[in-house]
N, C-alpha and C positions, 0 to 999 in steps of 0.2 A: 834535454830541455835547455840546459845552459848554453848550448851552441846557438840558440836562436837570438836574433838581434833584439835589443831593448827598445821598446816603443813607449814613449811618454804620451799619455792621454790627458790633455788639458781641457777642462770644461768647467762651467759654473756648477756650484754644489747642488743646485736644485735639479739639474738635468740627470735623468736616469739613462744610463747607457744600455742600449740593446744590441749594439754591434760587437761587443767584446767577444762573444762566442765565435764570431767570424774571424777575429784577429788572433785569438790565443793559440791556434794551431801553427801560426807563422811567426809570432813574436812573443817575447816575454813582456807582459804588460806592466807598466808603472802608472798608477793612478794616485796622485797626491791627495785626493779627497778621502782615500781609504787608509791613510796613515796619520799618526798623531803628531808628526813633526810640523812646525810652521813652514809655510811654502818656501821662504827664503832658505831655510836650512835644508829642506828637501831638495831643492834645485841645486844648491851648491854641492851637496853630497853626491847626487846622481848625474850631474851635467856631463861629466867626462865619459860616462858609459852609454848614454842615450844615442841611438843611431837614427831615430826618426821621431817626429812629433806629429800628433793629430790634435788639431784645435777644433772643438765642437761647440757651436753656438757663438754668441757674442761675448767673448771674454778677452781681456787684455793679456798679451804675452810679451814680456820685454826680454831682451837679450842680455 
């Protein structure tokens, strides 16, 4: 499972994701909404490992 690329799922907290079951066979999923870290800490900690990003809904993502 660790050989799968890391996929960051960026979405507004109120959005319930129904597509994760389609992705989890092909990626290790990272969803900052399910962790207790502040977003800035989360992104700085995981930024080097992420290989793809999915942005769902109208939410801001800054580089």
